[in-house]
Backbone of each chain as nested JSON, in Angstrom:
{
  "chains": [
    {"id": "A", "residues": [
      {"number": 1, "name": "MET", "atoms": {"N": [0.833, -1.209, 0.0], "CA": [0.0, 0.0, 0.0], "C": [0.87, 1.262, 0.0]}},
      {"number": 2, "name": "HIS", "atoms": {"N": [0.479, 2.206, -0.822], "CA": [1.244, 3.45, -0.886], "C": [1.039, 4.278, 0.389]}},
      {"number": 3, "name": "ILE", "atoms": {"N": [2.072, 5.032, 0.746], "CA": [1.996, 5.92, 1.912], "C": [0.81, 6.867, 1.743]}},
      {"number": 4, "name": "HIS", "atoms": {"N": [0.702, 7.429, 0.537], "CA": [-0.377, 8.374, 0.258], "C": [-1.76, 7.73, 0.433]}},
      {"number": 5, "name": "GLU", "atoms": {"N": [-1.857, 6.478, 0.019], "CA": [-3.122, 5.738, 0.097], "C": [-3.543, 5.553, 1.57]}},
      {"number": 6, "name": "PHE", "atoms": {"N": [-2.584, 5.203, 2.396], "CA": [-2.9, 5.017, 3.823], "C": [-3.326, 6.35, 4.442]}},
      {"number": 7, "name": "GLN", "atoms": {"N": [-2.573, 7.408, 4.113], "CA": [-2.94, 8.73, 4.639], "C": [-4.354, 9.108, 4.203]}},
      {"number": 8, "name": "GLN", "atoms": {"N": [-4.7, 8.735, 2.978], "CA": [-6.028, 9.044, 2.441], "C": [-7.134, 8.272, 3.174]}},
      {"number": 9, "name": "ILE", "atoms": {"N": [-6.848, 7.015, 3.485], "CA": [-7.835, 6.198, 4.232], "C": [-8.106, 6.835, 5.6]}},
      {"number": 10, "name": "ILE", "atoms": {"N": [-7.041, 7.257, 6.259], "CA": [-7.192, 7.904, 7.574], "C": [-7.964, 9.221, 7.412]}},
      {"number": 11, "name": "SER", "atoms": {"N": [-7.672, 9.929, 6.334], "CA": [-8.368, 11.19, 6.074], "C": [-9.87, 10.97, 5.897]}},
      {"number": 12, "name": "GLU", "atoms": {"N": [-10.209, 9.999, 5.059], "CA": [-11.634, 9.745, 4.794], "C": [-12.388, 9.316, 6.046]}},
      {"number": 13, "name": "LYS", "atoms": {"N": [-11.711, 8.541, 6.872], "CA": [-12.385, 8.047, 8.083], "C": [-12.504, 9.104, 9.173]}},
      {"number": 14, "name": "TYR", "atoms": {"N": [-11.486, 9.959, 9.309], "CA": [-11.41, 10.778, 10.527], "C": [-11.207, 12.278, 10.341]}},
      {"number": 15, "name": "LYS", "atoms": {"N": [-10.934, 12.752, 9.116], "CA": [-10.473, 14.144, 8.992], "C": [-11.454, 15.184, 9.542]}},
      {"number": 16, "name": "LYS", "atoms": {"N": [-12.746, 14.939, 9.307], "CA": [-13.736, 15.917, 9.766], "C": [-13.6, 16.13, 11.284]}},
      {"number": 17, "name": "ARG", "atoms": {"N": [-13.573, 15.005, 12.0], "CA": [-13.453, 15.09, 13.449], "C": [-12.063, 15.634, 13.866]}},
      {"number": 18, "name": "ASP", "atoms": {"N": [-11.043, 15.225, 13.097], "CA": [-9.678, 15.677, 13.409], "C": [-9.562, 17.194, 13.3]}},
      {"number": 19, "name": "LEU", "atoms": {"N": [-10.204, 17.762, 12.278], "CA": [-10.149, 19.217, 12.089], "C": [-10.852, 19.934, 13.232]}},
      {"number": 20, "name": "GLN", "atoms": {"N": [-11.972, 19.346, 13.672], "CA": [-12.697, 19.957, 14.791], "C": [-11.859, 19.947, 16.065]}},
      {"number": 21, "name": "ARG", "atoms": {"N": [-11.135, 18.847, 16.249], "CA": [-10.306, 18.703, 17.456], "C": [-9.126, 19.669, 17.432]}},
      {"number": 22, "name": "GLY", "atoms": {"N": [-8.565, 19.86, 16.237], "CA": [-7.438, 20.801, 16.093], "C": [-6.085, 20.161, 16.361]}},
      {"number": 23, "name": "ILE", "atoms": {"N": [-5.025, 20.901, 15.992], "CA": [-3.668, 20.342, 16.083], "C": [-3.195, 20.096, 17.521]}},
      {"number": 24, "name": "PRO", "atoms": {"N": [-3.324, 21.045, 18.438], "CA": [-2.771, 20.771, 19.785], "C": [-3.396, 19.537, 20.444]}},
      {"number": 25, "name": "ALA", "atoms": {"N": [-4.71, 19.414, 20.403], "CA": [-5.365, 18.259, 21.038], "C": [-5.039, 16.96, 20.293]}},
      {"number": 26, "name": "THR", "atoms": {"N": [-4.901, 17.05, 18.978], "CA": [-4.529, 15.861, 18.195], "C": [-3.099, 15.445, 18.506]}},
      {"number": 27, "name": "PHE", "atoms": {"N": [-2.238, 16.432, 18.707], "CA": [-0.851, 16.118, 19.062], "C": [-0.809, 15.37, 20.403]}},
      {"number": 28, "name": "MET", "atoms": {"N": [-1.671, 15.748, 21.324], "CA": [-1.713, 15.039, 22.612], "C": [-2.126, 13.582, 22.431]}},
      {"number": 29, "name": "TRP", "atoms": {"N": [-3.065, 13.322, 21.527], "CA": [-3.456, 11.929, 21.233], "C": [-2.306, 11.167, 20.611]}},
      {"number": 30, "name": "PHE", "atoms": {"N": [-1.613, 11.847, 19.707], "CA": [-0.448, 11.236, 19.061], "C": [0.58, 10.82, 20.121]}},
      {"number": 31, "name": "ILE", "atoms": {"N": [0.844, 11.731, 21.054], "CA": [1.831, 11.44, 22.109], "C": [1.36, 10.294, 23.002]}},
      {"number": 32, "name": "GLU", "atoms": {"N": [0.067, 10.204, 23.228], "CA": [-0.443, 9.073, 24.016], "C": [-0.081, 7.758, 23.33]}},
      {"number": 33, "name": "GLU", "atoms": {"N": [-0.228, 7.74, 21.994], "CA": [0.108, 6.525, 21.237], "C": [1.618, 6.257, 21.246]}},
      {"number": 34, "name": "VAL", "atoms": {"N": [2.397, 7.335, 21.207], "CA": [3.859, 7.177, 21.296], "C": [4.226, 6.539, 22.643]}},
      {"number": 35, "name": "GLY", "atoms": {"N": [3.533, 6.949, 23.694], "CA": [3.753, 6.351, 25.019], "C": [3.408, 4.872, 25.035]}},
      {"number": 36, "name": "GLU", "atoms": {"N": [2.318, 4.525, 24.369], "CA": [1.92, 3.113, 24.302], "C": [2.94, 2.306, 23.496]}},
      {"number": 37, "name": "LEU", "atoms": {"N": [3.529, 2.947, 22.477], "CA": [4.583, 2.272, 21.713], "C": [5.797, 2.002, 22.611]}},
      {"number": 38, "name": "ALA", "atoms": {"N": [6.147, 2.98, 23.443], "CA": [7.277, 2.786, 24.375], "C": [7.021, 1.59, 25.281]}},
      {"number": 39, "name": "THR", "atoms": {"N": [5.807, 1.508, 25.799], "CA": [5.449, 0.368, 26.663], "C": [5.57, -0.944, 25.891]}},
      {"number": 40, "name": "ALA", "atoms": {"N": [5.074, -0.946, 24.665], "CA": [5.107, -2.162, 23.842], "C": [6.543, -2.566, 23.509]}},
      {"number": 41, "name": "LEU", "atoms": {"N": [7.404, -1.573, 23.235], "CA": [8.798, -1.869, 22.89], "C": [9.536, -2.514, 24.057]}},
      {"number": 42, "name": "ALA", "atoms": {"N": [9.088, -2.188, 25.263], "CA": [9.732, -2.754, 26.449], "C": [9.165, -4.127, 26.809]}},
      {"number": 43, "name": "SER", "atoms": {"N": [8.148, -4.557, 26.093], "CA": [7.506, -5.85, 26.39], "C": [7.955, -6.921, 25.401]}},
      {"number": 44, "name": "LYS", "atoms": {"N": [7.438, -8.106, 25.589], "CA": [7.744, -9.18, 24.649], "C": [6.504, -9.548, 23.824]}},
      {"number": 45, "name": "ASP", "atoms": {"N": [5.496, -8.683, 23.861], "CA": [4.225, -8.943, 23.169], "C": [4.31, -8.421, 21.723]}},
      {"number": 46, "name": "ASP", "atoms": {"N": [4.689, -9.316, 20.817], "CA": [4.917, -8.904, 19.429], "C": [3.657, -8.384, 18.737]}},
      {"number": 47, "name": "LYS", "atoms": {"N": [2.522, -8.969, 19.071], "CA": [1.255, -8.561, 18.453], "C": [0.934, -7.112, 18.862]}},
      {"number": 48, "name": "ASN", "atoms": {"N": [1.098, -6.831, 20.144], "CA": [0.83, -5.489, 20.656], "C": [1.813, -4.473, 20.068]}},
      {"number": 49, "name": "LYS", "atoms": {"N": [3.071, -4.899, 19.94], "CA": [4.095, -4.042, 19.351], "C": [3.666, -3.597, 17.946]}},
      {"number": 50, "name": "GLU", "atoms": {"N": [3.241, -4.559, 17.145], "CA": [2.795, -4.28, 15.768], "C": [1.626, -3.283, 15.781]}},
      {"number": 51, "name": "GLU", "atoms": {"N": [0.676, -3.52, 16.684], "CA": [-0.5, -2.629, 16.772], "C": [-0.114, -1.207, 17.137]}},
      {"number": 52, "name": "GLU", "atoms": {"N": [0.822, -1.075, 18.064], "CA": [1.197, 0.266, 18.513], "C": [1.976, 1.023, 17.427]}},
      {"number": 53, "name": "PHE", "atoms": {"N": [2.785, 0.31, 16.649], "CA": [3.438, 0.953, 15.504], "C": [2.383, 1.494, 14.533]}},
      {"number": 54, "name": "ALA", "atoms": {"N": [1.354, 0.692, 14.27], "CA": [0.293, 1.132, 13.354], "C": [-0.444, 2.35, 13.913]}},
      {"number": 55, "name": "ASP", "atoms": {"N": [-0.69, 2.328, 15.221], "CA": [-1.405, 3.454, 15.844], "C": [-0.602, 4.753, 15.742]}},
      {"number": 56, "name": "VAL", "atoms": {"N": [0.696, 4.674, 16.021], "CA": [1.525, 5.884, 15.934], "C": [1.534, 6.396, 14.491]}},
      {"number": 57, "name": "PHE", "atoms": {"N": [1.668, 5.489, 13.553], "CA": [1.681, 5.907, 12.144], "C": [0.327, 6.519, 11.748]}},
      {"number": 58, "name": "ALA", "atoms": {"N": [-0.763, 5.926, 12.205], "CA": [-2.097, 6.455, 11.875], "C": [-2.281, 7.871, 12.435]}},
      {"number": 59, "name": "TRP", "atoms": {"N": [-1.823, 8.08, 13.658], "CA": [-1.957, 9.417, 14.248], "C": [-1.002, 10.418, 13.613]}},
      {"number": 60, "name": "LEU", "atoms": {"N": [0.138, 9.936, 13.138], "CA": [1.042, 10.816, 12.385], "C": [0.362, 11.248, 11.082]}},
      {"number": 61, "name": "CYS", "atoms": {"N": [-0.343, 10.323, 10.45], "CA": [-1.101, 10.656, 9.228], "C": [-2.212, 11.654, 9.538]}},
      {"number": 62, "name": "THR", "atoms": {"N": [-2.863, 11.462, 10.674], "CA": [-3.91, 12.396, 11.096], "C": [-3.344, 13.81, 11.236]}},
      {"number": 63, "name": "LEU", "atoms": {"N": [-2.207, 13.908, 11.924], "CA": [-1.56, 15.221, 12.088], "C": [-1.183, 15.82, 10.738]}},
      {"number": 64, "name": "ALA", "atoms": {"N": [-0.69, 14.966, 9.835], "CA": [-0.328, 15.444, 8.495], "C": [-1.575, 15.917, 7.747]}},
      {"number": 65, "name": "ASN", "atoms": {"N": [-2.668, 15.181, 7.879], "CA": [-3.912, 15.563, 7.199], "C": [-4.381, 16.958, 7.6]}},
      {"number": 66, "name": "ILE", "atoms": {"N": [-4.373, 17.225, 8.896], "CA": [-4.9, 18.518, 9.337], "C": [-3.841, 19.624, 9.236]}},
      {"number": 67, "name": "SER", "atoms": {"N": [-2.622, 19.24, 8.817], "CA": [-1.566, 20.239, 8.585], "C": [-1.307, 20.438, 7.093]}},
      {"number": 68, "name": "ASP", "atoms": {"N": [-2.137, 19.806, 6.268], "CA": [-1.979, 19.889, 4.803], "C": [-0.601, 19.437, 4.334]}},
      {"number": 69, "name": "VAL", "atoms": {"N": [-0.109, 18.367, 4.929], "CA": [1.185, 17.794, 4.524], "C": [0.943, 16.443, 3.864]}},
      {"number": 70, "name": "ASP", "atoms": {"N": [1.537, 16.267, 2.702], "CA": [1.48, 14.982, 1.994], "C": [2.72, 14.188, 2.421]}},
      {"number": 71, "name": "LEU", "atoms": {"N": [2.494, 13.179, 3.253], "CA": [3.605, 12.444, 3.861], "C": [4.475, 11.747, 2.809]}},
      {"number": 72, "name": "GLU", "atoms": {"N": [3.849, 11.22, 1.779], "CA": [4.627, 10.531, 0.734], "C": [5.545, 11.514, 0.013]}},
      {"number": 73, "name": "LYS", "atoms": {"N": [5.013, 12.695, -0.281], "CA": [5.825, 13.733, -0.924], "C": [6.967, 14.144, 0.02]}},
      {"number": 74, "name": "ALA", "atoms": {"N": [6.648, 14.273, 1.294], "CA": [7.662, 14.66, 2.288], "C": [8.813, 13.651, 2.318]}},
      {"number": 75, "name": "CYS", "atoms": {"N": [8.501, 12.387, 2.066], "CA": [9.505, 11.316, 2.156], "C": [10.548, 11.371, 1.045]}},
      {"number": 76, "name": "THR", "atoms": {"N": [10.309, 12.156, 0.02], "CA": [11.303, 12.253, -1.056], "C": [12.623, 12.814, -0.511]}},
      {"number": 77, "name": "LYS", "atoms": {"N": [12.547, 13.465, 0.636], "CA": [13.758, 13.911, 1.336], "C": [14.73, 12.743, 1.543]}},
      {"number": 78, "name": "TYR", "atoms": {"N": [14.173, 11.554, 1.771], "CA": [15.0, 10.373, 2.047], "C": [15.24, 9.503, 0.82]}},
      {"number": 79, "name": "THR", "atoms": {"N": [14.425, 9.672, -0.191], "CA": [14.499, 8.759, -1.326], "C": [15.224, 9.374, -2.522]}},
      {"number": 80, "name": "GLY", "atoms": {"N": [15.552, 10.668, -2.42], "CA": [16.34, 11.305, -3.467], "C": [17.809, 10.923, -3.32]}},
      {"number": 81, "name": "ASN", "atoms": {"N": [18.647, 11.552, -4.059], "CA": [20.08, 11.235, -3.977], "C": [20.724, 11.762, -2.705]}},
      {"number": 82, "name": "LYS", "atoms": {"N": [20.197, 12.875, -2.252], "CA": [20.78, 13.485, -1.063], "C": [19.875, 13.28, 0.132]}},
      {"number": 83, "name": "VAL", "atoms": {"N": [20.414, 12.738, 1.193], "CA": [19.651, 12.638, 2.429], "C": [20.03, 13.825, 3.288]}},
      {"number": 84, "name": "LYS", "atoms": {"N": [19.018, 14.638, 3.607], "CA": [19.287, 15.819, 4.413], "C": [18.648, 15.663, 5.792]}},
      {"number": 85, "name": "GLY", "atoms": {"N": [19.355, 16.104, 6.799], "CA": [18.745, 16.269, 8.119], "C": [18.623, 15.019, 8.961]}},
      {"number": 86, "name": "PHE", "atoms": {"N": [18.969, 13.882, 8.406], "CA": [18.868, 12.645, 9.173], "C": [20.225, 12.388, 9.81]}},
      {"number": 87, "name": "LYS", "atoms": {"N": [20.217, 12.195, 11.102], "CA": [21.479, 12.044, 11.808], "C": [21.687, 10.593, 12.19]}},
      {"number": 88, "name": "PRO", "atoms": {"N": [22.36, 9.828, 11.343], "CA": [22.455, 8.389, 11.556], "C": [23.497, 8.002, 12.615]}},
      {"number": 89, "name": "LYS", "atoms": {"N": [23.307, 8.468, 13.814], "CA": [24.305, 8.171, 14.86], "C": [24.144, 6.753, 15.387]}}
    ]},
    {"id": "B", "residues": [
      {"number": 1, "name": "MET", "atoms": {"N": [4.876, 5.611, -3.428], "CA": [5.791, 4.64, -2.841], "C": [5.1, 3.821, -1.746]}},
      {"number": 2, "name": "HIS", "atoms": {"N": [5.361, 2.532, -1.767], "CA": [4.759, 1.672, -0.752], "C": [5.398, 1.903, 0.616]}},
      {"number": 3, "name": "ILE", "atoms": {"N": [4.593, 1.725, 1.653], "CA": [5.087, 1.865, 3.029], "C": [6.283, 0.921, 3.221]}},
      {"number": 4, "name": "HIS", "atoms": {"N": [6.124, -0.301, 2.752], "CA": [7.172, -1.309, 2.902], "C": [8.464, -0.873, 2.2]}},
      {"number": 5, "name": "GLU", "atoms": {"N": [8.301, -0.252, 1.05], "CA": [9.452, 0.199, 0.252], "C": [10.247, 1.281, 1.009]}},
      {"number": 6, "name": "PHE", "atoms": {"N": [9.513, 2.212, 1.611], "CA": [10.193, 3.271, 2.366], "C": [10.921, 2.671, 3.57]}},
      {"number": 7, "name": "GLN", "atoms": {"N": [10.236, 1.763, 4.272], "CA": [10.872, 1.114, 5.432], "C": [12.146, 0.381, 4.995]}},
      {"number": 8, "name": "GLN", "atoms": {"N": [12.097, -0.214, 3.823], "CA": [13.242, -0.95, 3.287], "C": [14.415, -0.014, 2.956]}},
      {"number": 9, "name": "ILE", "atoms": {"N": [14.086, 1.139, 2.402], "CA": [15.14, 2.133, 2.089], "C": [15.857, 2.561, 3.369]}},
      {"number": 10, "name": "ILE", "atoms": {"N": [15.069, 2.826, 4.404], "CA": [15.65, 3.229, 5.698], "C": [16.489, 2.071, 6.261]}},
      {"number": 11, "name": "SER", "atoms": {"N": [15.993, 0.861, 6.097], "CA": [16.725, -0.31, 6.572], "C": [18.079, -0.441, 5.881]}},
      {"number": 12, "name": "GLU", "atoms": {"N": [18.074, -0.334, 4.559], "CA": [19.325, -0.495, 3.808], "C": [20.347, 0.576, 4.176]}},
      {"number": 13, "name": "LYS", "atoms": {"N": [19.836, 1.792, 4.407], "CA": [20.757, 2.889, 4.7], "C": [21.303, 2.835, 6.129]}},
      {"number": 14, "name": "TYR", "atoms": {"N": [20.457, 2.418, 7.087], "CA": [20.819, 2.655, 8.481], "C": [20.731, 1.459, 9.429]}},
      {"number": 15, "name": "LYS", "atoms": {"N": [20.181, 0.311, 8.982], "CA": [19.86, -0.735, 9.968], "C": [21.071, -1.224, 10.765]}},
      {"number": 16, "name": "LYS", "atoms": {"N": [22.203, -1.357, 10.101], "CA": [23.372, -1.881, 10.803], "C": [23.708, -0.996, 12.017]}},
      {"number": 17, "name": "ARG", "atoms": {"N": [23.762, 0.318, 11.745], "CA": [24.061, 1.256, 12.823], "C": [22.924, 1.306, 13.858]}},
      {"number": 18, "name": "ASP", "atoms": {"N": [21.68, 1.192, 13.35], "CA": [20.515, 1.222, 14.245], "C": [20.542, 0.06, 15.227]}},
      {"number": 19, "name": "LEU", "atoms": {"N": [20.924, -1.115, 14.737], "CA": [20.984, -2.301, 15.595], "C": [22.056, -2.141, 16.666]}},
      {"number": 20, "name": "GLN", "atoms": {"N": [23.176, -1.543, 16.268], "CA": [24.255, -1.311, 17.24], "C": [23.796, -0.342, 18.334]}},
      {"number": 21, "name": "ARG", "atoms": {"N": [23.043, 0.676, 17.924], "CA": [22.573, 1.688, 18.876], "C": [21.547, 1.097, 19.837]}},
      {"number": 22, "name": "GLY", "atoms": {"N": [20.69, 0.221, 19.303], "CA": [19.68, -0.435, 20.139], "C": [18.386, 0.358, 20.276]}},
      {"number": 23, "name": "ILE", "atoms": {"N": [17.368, -0.301, 20.809], "CA": [16.035, 0.311, 20.87], "C": [15.95, 1.527, 21.809]}},
      {"number": 24, "name": "PRO", "atoms": {"N": [16.429, 1.437, 23.07], "CA": [16.256, 2.615, 23.943], "C": [16.898, 3.888, 23.376]}},
      {"number": 25, "name": "ALA", "atoms": {"N": [18.127, 3.795, 22.91], "CA": [18.795, 4.995, 22.383], "C": [18.125, 5.472, 21.088]}},
      {"number": 26, "name": "THR", "atoms": {"N": [17.649, 4.536, 20.292], "CA": [16.952, 4.915, 19.057], "C": [15.624, 5.588, 19.379]}},
      {"number": 27, "name": "PHE", "atoms": {"N": [14.962, 5.098, 20.422], "CA": [13.704, 5.721, 20.838], "C": [13.941, 7.183, 21.253]}},
      {"number": 28, "name": "MET", "atoms": {"N": [15.056, 7.436, 21.896], "CA": [15.371, 8.817, 22.286], "C": [15.556, 9.709, 21.057]}},
      {"number": 29, "name": "TRP", "atoms": {"N": [16.193, 9.181, 20.015], "CA": [16.327, 9.944, 18.763], "C": [14.959, 10.206, 18.144]}},
      {"number": 30, "name": "PHE", "atoms": {"N": [14.121, 9.185, 18.177], "CA": [12.758, 9.317, 17.646], "C": [12.026, 10.453, 18.376]}},
      {"number": 31, "name": "ILE", "atoms": {"N": [12.147, 10.463, 19.697], "CA": [11.461, 11.488, 20.5], "C": [12.02, 12.883, 20.212]}},
      {"number": 32, "name": "GLU", "atoms": {"N": [13.318, 12.954, 19.949], "CA": [13.887, 14.25, 19.581], "C": [13.21, 14.78, 18.312]}},
      {"number": 33, "name": "GLU", "atoms": {"N": [12.991, 13.884, 17.359], "CA": [12.325, 14.293, 16.112], "C": [10.86, 14.663, 16.358]}},
      {"number": 34, "name": "VAL", "atoms": {"N": [10.211, 13.944, 17.274], "CA": [8.824, 14.278, 17.629], "C": [8.77, 15.686, 18.219]}},
      {"number": 35, "name": "GLY", "atoms": {"N": [9.775, 16.024, 19.024], "CA": [9.856, 17.372, 19.587], "C": [10.027, 18.428, 18.5]}},
      {"number": 36, "name": "GLU", "atoms": {"N": [10.842, 18.106, 17.522], "CA": [11.048, 19.05, 16.407], "C": [9.761, 19.2, 15.592]}},
      {"number": 37, "name": "LEU", "atoms": {"N": [8.999, 18.128, 15.489], "CA": [7.698, 18.218, 14.796], "C": [6.755, 19.155, 15.56]}},
      {"number": 38, "name": "ALA", "atoms": {"N": [6.764, 19.039, 16.888], "CA": [5.921, 19.928, 17.713], "C": [6.277, 21.387, 17.45]}},
      {"number": 39, "name": "THR", "atoms": {"N": [7.579, 21.674, 17.418], "CA": [8.034, 23.043, 17.137], "C": [7.559, 23.493, 15.76]}},
      {"number": 40, "name": "ALA", "atoms": {"N": [7.7, 22.598, 14.775], "CA": [7.301, 22.933, 13.398], "C": [5.792, 23.16, 13.299]}},
      {"number": 41, "name": "LEU", "atoms": {"N": [5.014, 22.349, 14.017], "CA": [3.554, 22.493, 13.963], "C": [3.103, 23.838, 14.526]}},
      {"number": 42, "name": "ALA", "atoms": {"N": [3.886, 24.361, 15.448], "CA": [3.534, 25.649, 16.061], "C": [4.016, 26.834, 15.219]}},
      {"number": 43, "name": "SER", "atoms": {"N": [4.754, 26.532, 14.167], "CA": [5.299, 27.604, 13.324], "C": [4.484, 27.757, 12.037]}},
      {"number": 44, "name": "LYS", "atoms": {"N": [4.893, 28.688, 11.224], "CA": [4.222, 28.865, 9.934], "C": [5.136, 28.445, 8.785]}},
      {"number": 45, "name": "ASP", "atoms": {"N": [6.209, 27.724, 9.121], "CA": [7.193, 27.313, 8.123], "C": [6.776, 25.97, 7.506]}},
      {"number": 46, "name": "ASP", "atoms": {"N": [6.073, 26.039, 6.379], "CA": [5.513, 24.828, 5.772], "C": [6.574, 23.843, 5.308]}},
      {"number": 47, "name": "LYS", "atoms": {"N": [7.687, 24.373, 4.822], "CA": [8.775, 23.515, 4.339], "C": [9.349, 22.705, 5.5]}},
      {"number": 48, "name": "ASN", "atoms": {"N": [9.589, 23.394, 6.609], "CA": [10.134, 22.728, 7.791], "C": [9.146, 21.685, 8.345]}},
      {"number": 49, "name": "LYS", "atoms": {"N": [7.864, 22.045, 8.309], "CA": [6.815, 21.139, 8.775], "C": [6.887, 19.825, 7.999]}},
      {"number": 50, "name": "GLU", "atoms": {"N": [6.971, 19.945, 6.686], "CA": [7.036, 18.764, 5.818], "C": [8.273, 17.916, 6.17]}},
      {"number": 51, "name": "GLU", "atoms": {"N": [9.392, 18.592, 6.374], "CA": [10.639, 17.873, 6.703], "C": [10.53, 17.133, 8.026]}},
      {"number": 52, "name": "GLU", "atoms": {"N": [9.922, 17.763, 9.002], "CA": [9.838, 17.126, 10.318], "C": [8.883, 15.93, 10.303]}},
      {"number": 53, "name": "PHE", "atoms": {"N": [7.815, 16.009, 9.499], "CA": [6.94, 14.839, 9.341], "C": [7.734, 13.669, 8.752]}},
      {"number": 54, "name": "ALA", "atoms": {"N": [8.559, 13.958, 7.747], "CA": [9.365, 12.899, 7.123], "C": [10.354, 12.313, 8.134]}},
      {"number": 55, "name": "ASP", "atoms": {"N": [10.963, 13.181, 8.947], "CA": [11.939, 12.704, 9.933], "C": [11.285, 11.778, 10.959]}},
      {"number": 56, "name": "VAL", "atoms": {"N": [10.113, 12.175, 11.461], "CA": [9.429, 11.327, 12.442], "C": [9.071, 9.984, 11.811]}},
      {"number": 57, "name": "PHE", "atoms": {"N": [8.596, 10.014, 10.588], "CA": [8.232, 8.758, 9.909], "C": [9.475, 7.891, 9.682]}},
      {"number": 58, "name": "ALA", "atoms": {"N": [10.58, 8.523, 9.299], "CA": [11.821, 7.763, 9.06], "C": [12.307, 7.088, 10.348]}},
      {"number": 59, "name": "TRP", "atoms": {"N": [12.239, 7.82, 11.45], "CA": [12.676, 7.225, 12.718], "C": [11.689, 6.177, 13.216]}},
      {"number": 60, "name": "LEU", "atoms": {"N": [10.42, 6.329, 12.889], "CA": [9.447, 5.282, 13.225], "C": [9.79, 4.006, 12.444]}},
      {"number": 61, "name": "CYS", "atoms": {"N": [10.18, 4.167, 11.191], "CA": [10.608, 3.021, 10.369], "C": [11.864, 2.382, 10.944]}},
      {"number": 62, "name": "THR", "atoms": {"N": [12.778, 3.214, 11.409], "CA": [13.995, 2.7, 12.046], "C": [13.649, 1.837, 13.25]}},
      {"number": 63, "name": "LEU", "atoms": {"N": [12.773, 2.355, 14.105], "CA": [12.354, 1.583, 15.281], "C": [11.686, 0.279, 14.86]}},
      {"number": 64, "name": "ALA", "atoms": {"N": [10.867, 0.346, 13.815], "CA": [10.194, -0.866, 13.318], "C": [11.23, -1.855, 12.78]}},
      {"number": 65, "name": "ASN", "atoms": {"N": [12.231, -1.351, 12.071], "CA": [13.275, -2.231, 11.519], "C": [13.99, -3.024, 12.605]}},
      {"number": 66, "name": "ILE", "atoms": {"N": [14.368, -2.337, 13.68], "CA": [15.134, -3.056, 14.711], "C": [14.216, -3.796, 15.682]}},
      {"number": 67, "name": "SER", "atoms": {"N": [12.896, -3.672, 15.475], "CA": [11.932, -4.441, 16.279], "C": [11.294, -5.557, 15.464]}},
      {"number": 68, "name": "ASP", "atoms": {"N": [11.793, -5.758, 14.246], "CA": [11.243, -6.788, 13.346], "C": [9.739, -6.615, 13.108]}},
      {"number": 69, "name": "VAL", "atoms": {"N": [9.319, -5.38, 12.92], "CA": [7.911, -5.097, 12.619], "C": [7.804, -4.582, 11.183]}},
      {"number": 70, "name": "ASP", "atoms": {"N": [6.897, -5.18, 10.435], "CA": [6.607, -4.739, 9.072], "C": [5.456, -3.732, 9.166]}},
      {"number": 71, "name": "LEU", "atoms": {"N": [5.803, -2.452, 8.986], "CA": [4.824, -1.38, 9.208], "C": [3.628, -1.493, 8.253]}},
      {"number": 72, "name": "GLU", "atoms": {"N": [3.879, -1.879, 7.032], "CA": [2.768, -1.998, 6.073], "C": [1.796, -3.105, 6.5]}},
      {"number": 73, "name": "LYS", "atoms": {"N": [2.352, -4.208, 6.947], "CA": [1.513, -5.314, 7.434], "C": [0.716, -4.849, 8.677]}},
      {"number": 74, "name": "ALA", "atoms": {"N": [1.403, -4.116, 9.551], "CA": [0.753, -3.617, 10.766], "C": [-0.45, -2.731, 10.432]}},
      {"number": 75, "name": "CYS", "atoms": {"N": [-0.353, -2.012, 9.312], "CA": [-1.405, -1.065, 8.929], "C": [-2.699, -1.742, 8.493]}},
      {"number": 76, "name": "THR", "atoms": {"N": [-2.671, -3.037, 8.255], "CA": [-3.91, -3.72, 7.866], "C": [-4.947, -3.607, 8.983]}},
      {"number": 77, "name": "LYS", "atoms": {"N": [-4.5, -3.321, 10.186], "CA": [-5.412, -3.032, 11.306], "C": [-6.41, -1.933, 10.931]}},
      {"number": 78, "name": "TYR", "atoms": {"N": [-5.934, -0.982, 10.125], "CA": [-6.788, 0.152, 9.733], "C": [-7.457, -0.019, 8.379]}},
      {"number": 79, "name": "THR", "atoms": {"N": [-6.927, -0.915, 7.584], "CA": [-7.424, -1.007, 6.211], "C": [-8.368, -2.185, 6.013]}},
      {"number": 80, "name": "GLY", "atoms": {"N": [-8.505, -3.028, 7.039], "CA": [-9.476, -4.11, 6.962], "C": [-10.869, -3.57, 7.213]}},
      {"number": 81, "name": "ASN", "atoms": {"N": [-11.827, -4.448, 7.369], "CA": [-13.205, -4.011, 7.606], "C": [-13.402, -3.449, 9.008]}},
      {"number": 82, "name": "LYS", "atoms": {"N": [-12.657, -4.018, 9.92], "CA": [-12.818, -3.601, 11.313], "C": [-11.644, -2.74, 11.738]}},
      {"number": 83, "name": "VAL", "atoms": {"N": [-11.915, -1.568, 12.239], "CA": [-10.865, -0.74, 12.798], "C": [-10.857, -0.974, 14.295]}},
      {"number": 84, "name": "LYS", "atoms": {"N": [-9.72, -1.469, 14.786], "CA": [-9.636, -1.747, 16.214], "C": [-8.664, -0.79, 16.884]}},
      {"number": 85, "name": "GLY", "atoms": {"N": [-9.019, -0.344, 18.049], "CA": [-8.048, 0.349, 18.89], "C": [-7.841, 1.827, 18.595]}},
      {"number": 86, "name": "PHE", "atoms": {"N": [-8.433, 2.327, 17.56], "CA": [-8.276, 3.742, 17.213], "C": [-9.416, 4.511, 17.858]}},
      {"number": 87, "name": "LYS", "atoms": {"N": [-9.061, 5.511, 18.641], "CA": [-10.087, 6.255, 19.371], "C": [-10.306, 7.604, 18.712]}},
      {"number": 88, "name": "PRO", "atoms": {"N": [-11.256, 7.698, 17.804], "CA": [-11.418, 8.946, 17.024], "C": [-12.146, 10.034, 17.789]}},
      {"number": 89, "name": "LYS", "atoms": {"N": [-11.587, 10.473, 18.9], "CA": [-12.253, 11.491, 19.714], "C": [-12.08, 12.884, 19.117]}}
    ]}
  ]
}
């Protein structure tokens, strides 16, 4: 599935409500999911780990939707010849 | 571009170093990027916003790579008939 396609699915399902909620409150939901990912990463529950990765990605798409950012287009930063801004320490 | 394809690009470029760094230290890098996204969301700099979304997604892929999680497969949670675990408040 294309990155853009997934972002679009999230948009169709949730964008209306996401716009009403706004960026700050949506960011708080995103962070809640990031916290759940941290918990999952520290566990041995592979199924839960997979779910939490999906949740963080879905909420990242939500934030992108209400910020008018096309995540797939944004990723060309990494897929072009020059990688900028990524610190591979 | 497919979600899996992007995750693979990040894997080829960085997985060896990512594995050496390990999950806790990589999670800290991920959170640093999440913080930069928060700063970008509060600004009016659209170019920077786009870049920070890409960075957070790239580091999420990194975490998935060293956790043996296929992000595209994980996303079927949202693309099947039943959406589980997503709280669209």
